[in-house]
C-alpha positions, -999 to +999 in steps of 0.1 A: -446-302+604-455-329+578-428-347+558-440-329+527-430-296+544-393-306+546-369-287+523-363-304+490-346-279+467-345-289+431-346-326+440-321-340+414-320-377+407-301-396+434-268-413+426-266-451+422-239-472+437-233-501+413-206-517+434-235-532+454-258-556+434-289-542+451-298-508+465-311-523+498-277-539+503-261-504+503-286-494+530-277-523+552-240-518+546-239-481+554-260-485+586-246-517+599-235-511+635-250-476+635-287-483+640-306-513+655-313-542+632-350-539+639-349-503+626-333-515+593-359-542+590-387-517+595-376-493+568-368-521+543-402-538+550-388-571+559-378-592+589-349-587+613-337-622+602-336-613+566-316-582+574-291-602+594-288-629+568-282-602+541-255-586+562-238-620+567-240-626+529-221-593+524-194-603+549-204-577+575-192-587+610-216-594+639-209-562+660-229-546+688-249-515+677-237-484+696-263-459+707-236-432+702-243-431+665-279-420+669-270-396+698-236-382+686-232-394+650-265-387+633-249-364+608-229-393+595-261-413+592-278-385+573-250-381+548-246-419+543-283-422+534-289-389+516-288-406+482-303-438+494-335-430+514-364-406+510-373-385+539-399-409+552-375-438+555-347-415+568-369-402+596-379-438+605-343-448+605-334-420+629-367-422+648-371-384+643-401-362+637-402-339+607-398-310+631-366-323+644-352-330+609-362-294+599-344-279+629-312-300+623-312-291+586-316-254+593-297-249+625-270-276+628-241-255+614-257-249+580-263-286+573-288-280+545-261-260+527-235-287+534-259-312+518-261-291+486-294-272+493-314-301+478-327-335+488-320-360+459-351-377+446-350-413+458-373-442+451-384-463+481-358-489+489-371-522+502-358-557+507-361-582+477-347-616+468-315-615+448-312-629+413-286-656+407-262-630+391-267-607+422-259-637+445-226-643+427-216-607+429-226-607+466-203-637+472-174-618+457-181-588+481-182-612+510-148-627+501-133-592+500-151-577+530-145-607+553-108-606+546-106-569+553-127-569+585-105-598+597-072-582+587-080-548+603-096-558+636-110-530+656-091-523+689-109-490+695-145-483+688-159-450+675-163-424+702-140-442+726-118-411+727-145-394+748-136-414+778-099-415+771-087-379+772-052-381+786-038-362+815-005-345+807+004-331+841+007-296+853+032-273+836+045-238+840+023-217+817+037-183+829+056-179+796+024-174+777+018-138+767-019-144+761-044-137+789-071-156+771-070-189+752-104-203+746-115-233+724-144-255+713-149-290+726-133-317+704-166-337+704-195-314+715-226-314+693-230-282+675-268-283+678-288-279+710-259-288+734-274-275+766-307-293+760-288-326+757-262-320+785-264-357+794-242-362+763-215-344+783-199-321+758-171-311+783-163-341+805-140-335+834-112-354+817-114-330+788-115-299+810-085-312+829-065-318+797-074-284+784-062-268+817-029-287+814-023-276+778-028-238+785-065-234+777-085-212+801-117-208+782-143-229+763-171-218+741-205-231+730-229-219+704-263-207+717-294-191+703-307-164+727-344-171+724-337-207+736-323-192+768-346-163+774-382-164+759-399-138+737-427-123+758-453-127+731-439-159+715-427-182+743-434-213+722-400-208+705-382-211+738-395-244+751-370-259+775-351-227+782-351-234+819-333-267+813-307-251+791-300-224+818-296-252+844-272-271+821-252-239+815-250-233+853-237-268+858-211-264+830-198-231+844-195-247+878-176-277+866-153-257+843-144-233+872-128-262+891-101-264+863-096-226+861-117-225+829-144-200+820-173-205+796-180-182+767-211-180+746-211-176+708-239-153+698-250-149+661-278-126+669-306-116+666-316-147+647-339-143+616-373-158+620-401-173+598-429-150+588-454-165+613-433-151+641-440-116+630-478-121+635-469-113+672-441-088+665-451-071+632-431-039+640-398-060+643-400-074+608-369-066+586-357-076+552-364-111+538-339-137+526-349-173+516-382-173+536-365-159+567-370-123+579-344-103+599-353-088+632-346-052+623-321-039+648-330-003+640-362-010+659-358-001+696-378-032+707-353-055+690-323-039+706-341-040+740-348-077+735-311-082+728-300-063+759-326-079+782-320-114+770-282-110+775-288-094+809-310-123+820-287-150+808-258-136+827-279-129+857-292-164+858-258-180+852-233-163+875-196-168+866-200-169+828-168-157+812-184-136+785-195-138+748-182-134+713-206-123+687-206-125+649-229-099+633-224-106+596-225-142+586-245-169+568-274-163+592-297-133+587-288-114+619-298-079+608-311-061+577-276-054+564-263-089+571-267-099+534-258-065+522-293-055+511-303-033+540-313-006+515-346-026+512-354-017+548-369+018+553-351+022+587-317+005+580-314+022+546-309+054+565-279+039+584-245+026+573-235-010+578-211+001+605-239+019+624-261-012+624-233-035+635-223-011+663-259-007+675-262-045+677-230-050+696-238-021+719-272-037+729-254-070+736-226-053+756-251-033+777-270-064+787-240-085+795-222-058+815-253-048+833-254-083+849-217-091+849-193-061+846-163-083+846-174-105+817-156-102+784-175-090+753-158-097+720-171-088+686-158-106+656-148-086+625-160-115+603-173-102+569-171-066+580-148-061+550-145-024+540-166-014+570-141-027+595-124+006+604-157+026+605-173-001+628-143-002+652-146+036+655-182+032+666-179+003+690-187+009+727-160+009+753-152-024+771-156-044+738-127-064+725-120-068+688-117-104+676-105-112+641-091-140+620-053-136+621-046-148+586-076-133+568-063-114+537-028-129+539-014-132+503-001-164+488+013-176+455+017-211+440+033-216+406+023-181+396-013-183+409-019-156+434-046-151+460-053-142+496-067-161+525-104-161+531-115-180+562-085-195+580-053-214+573-025-232+590-004-235+558-004-198+551+011-182+583-006-151+598-011-124+608-021-105+577-018-068+571-056-067+572-057-082+607-029-060+619-047-029+607-079-038+625-061-046+657-041-013+654-074+006+651-088-012+681-057-005+702-058+032+692-092+033+710-079+014+740-098-018+730-082-052+737-075-075+707-081-112+703-068-134+674-089-162+659-064-189+650-064-227+643-036-243+664-046-280+658-061-283+623-081-265+597-103-273+568-071-281+550-074-314+568-099-315+597-102-353+600-071-356+623-072-343+659-041-322+651-017-317+623+020-324+632+033-290+621+043-274+653+070-252+638+044-235+616+021-230+646+049-216+667+059-192+639+023-179+639+022-175+677+055-157+678+041-133+651+010-126+672+031-120+703+051-094+684+018-078+673+007-074+709-024-094+706-041-099+740-059-132+736-065-162+714-095-180+701-077-212+693-103-231+673-136-230+655-157-262+658-127-280+644-094-282+662-105-287+698-083-316+707-061-311+738-029-321+720+007-310+718+001-280+695-019-262+722+012-262+745+030-240+720+015-209+736+040-213+764+066-238+751+089-244+721+085-274+698+118-287+712+105-286+747+073-304+737+093-331+719+117-336+748+089-342+773+066-363+751+091-385+733+123-385+754+159-372+750+170-398+724+141-394+700+133-357+703+158-344+677+147-369+651+110-361+658+117-323+655+133-330+621+102-349+610+080-320+622+100-296+601+096-318+571+058-320+576+057-282+579+077-278+547+053-302+530+022-284+543+033-251+529+027-267+495-011-270+501-028-252+473-047-228+495-080-212+485-113-210+504-130-230+476-104-258+479-109-258+517-146-263+515-153-286+486-121-305+477-119-341+490-091-336+516-115-336+546-132-369+535-101-386+520-105-421+507-142-422+517-150-402+486-159-426+458-147-429+423-173-426+395-171-442+361-189-413+345-194-377+356-221-374+382-230-339+372-232-330+409-214-299+423-193-305+454-208-291+486-193-273+515-177-299+538-204-323+526-201-343+494-170-338+472-185-360+444-162-358+413-164-321+409-128-313+399-139-279+386-151-270+420-122-286+439-095-266+421-110-232+426-085-207+411-059-233+401-054-248+366-058-286+368-021-293+363-011-268+390-037-282+414-024-317+408+012-307+410+008-289+444-008-320+460+019-341+445+046-319+461+027-320+494+025-358+494+061-364+483+075-342+511+050-355+537+060-391+529+096-381+535+085-369+570+069-403+576+102-420+568+120-397+593+093-405+619+099-443+614+136-439+620+129-421+653+108-450+667+138-471+678+148-442+701+115-439+719+114-454+754+085-475+766+071-448+788+068-425+758+056-451+733+019-442+736+027-405+728+047-416+698+020-439+685-004-410+688+019-389+666+023-418+641-015-422+638-022-385+630+008-382+606-002-413+587-039-404+586-031-369+573-010-384+545-038-408+535-062-379+532-037-358+511-026-388+489-062-399+483-070-363+472-042-365+447-054-398+434-090-384+430-077-354+411-057-377+388-086-402+384-111-375+373-086-359+350-079-393+333-115-402+331-126-369+317-099-368+291-105-404+280-068-411+283-069-438+310-032-451+308-021-460+343-056-458+358-054-494+370-022-486+389-038-454+403-068-474+415-044-499+432-027-471+450-060-458+462-068-492+476-035-492+494-041-457+508-076-467+519-063-498+537-036-477+554-062-453+567-085-483+577-056-496+598-053-462+616-091-458+621-093-493+636-070-484+664-076-446+668-112-434+673-103-398+670-094-400+633-122-391+609-141-372+636-149-335+636-174-319+661-197-302+636-197-330+610-194-360+633-175-389+616-166-382+580-166-420+575-170-453+592-149-485+588-177-497+565-174-466+544-137-472+539-142-508+529-170-497+506-144-475+489-123-506+483-153-524+468-159-493+447-122-493+435-124-530+425-156-523+406-138-494+388-109-517+379-133-541+362-149-512+343-116-497+331-100-530+319-086-523+285 
């Protein structure tokens, strides 16, 4: 590919960041410590010495560049530079080819969609000498930044958590009523994990911790043609042998800890038009320059069956698969609900097409490994769920989101859960109905849940709401669910919430925090749970409101005009953030959440004096996640209030609001400086760096000057 071939969308004008005197200073700031200084000098067309002097002038500390950012944090780098660098400079910064960027944008968990389906139009950013006025402004930045970097010294570097997964000791897990509990790695890349197995997505320390917290399965996302080549188009499968070998090694290591490996299949993957020059008869409907592999064609179903057979034959001991047949990817002609455009699939119902796809996968898996579990997800089957279940082959298990369709109401605003939630407790009637239909056919059932966190706040390793989690698990036990899928890409931390499949919150508190402190901590947990029930749930809020990015999200003096993107850029899009809620109700709900959560923090502080020295590290762990979650919720409230005041022109109290945001940002900065888990999520990498949080403070100070009466 050439750079010009990369996706651009409508190429809106990029945002400016006036809290920096010069645009190149923003580039240095956001990439300092993330990429080599020589790389910054290259793209800014200057010397390494000039870059280092410019960094010093901004008050940036002299820190060692970690290769982890380019290997495991490249999504953070892409987001931080999306409005600063054109593709050419961005590729040079990452040292990527256009082909690699194209693959990451398309295949790394819908990254292109998360970035807004467009690349902002950016002028080339290069080094230049500062004017006298810019020098004076830079000196003010240095005074602020130096003080903050010194006040909040870093005792734990980003990604340190990877080598510090704690061992919790063996426990009696016989009380669990679930025969399967599988989860996604807290830190695995969502991209081509098996091709980069040296990055160790599942180190032994993590596998051991999972085993001790009741997990007996892990899952990874794969694309079938990268594990088993197309006969006529092997070029799409380069490196498949290495991936198979990496998968064998993972299966072998996981087995030592009583854990099996499950593959996530979103198949068959749609392909570009050039692919069908070799397989013209496979070509299905088109969607956004991608064409479905028509599953009504016998050759496509045979490829599905043969590829699954060969993967399981080549990797003995695989635990099984779960498949999603209706999703964002174009996996069949009916996947986007326009199968009527296909001459073959138009003659079949959606249920028939799904069932044929699942059947081909099941045949292949069980032909090689009869004991493997084959689970099919009901995701987006909607009104076709019952019909599809009726057509499923035997030996298939039905997996579904427990709380999907659960109704909620906040201040008279009604809705139902789409996606998943920890604040609205499942299961829903919709899920129960699907599982009942499965059980009537003798099929096992699996609940998709989030035990640690959700998009309600994914920046902490776990939310300290164990009483809500336990309520949900007890409901699933009563419903007779066989197994659990305990996380999507978020929520894979081996923390205390996972133990609730076989223990009570009281038992967890007693062991982790000691006899004297356990009662007080349980009270704080109950208060956090009551607070979290106030979260104004809606799938739109989950995906685009600022609660996942927290204080990192900037204030803007005037409307940017940009729409918030899915777990990408919140911008200042209050209309998008609030979804179905009126502005006052949306603000009010976050205010209630924050007020109650702060009460829980006070209760937690009182418990600290009762924690013994041997349990202190566990308590500090709990303090960090509780404080960080509050900072994300309170910053979201502040951002709602700021945009409302700015848009209305009534800016009374905006100075005090900005001061509170500075305080919240400093509180989060303190946590991030000592806890490398906070701000990280596997499919988005770090939502922010320490530099990003200090930039928010610079942004706030700039806003204060602009809103002086």
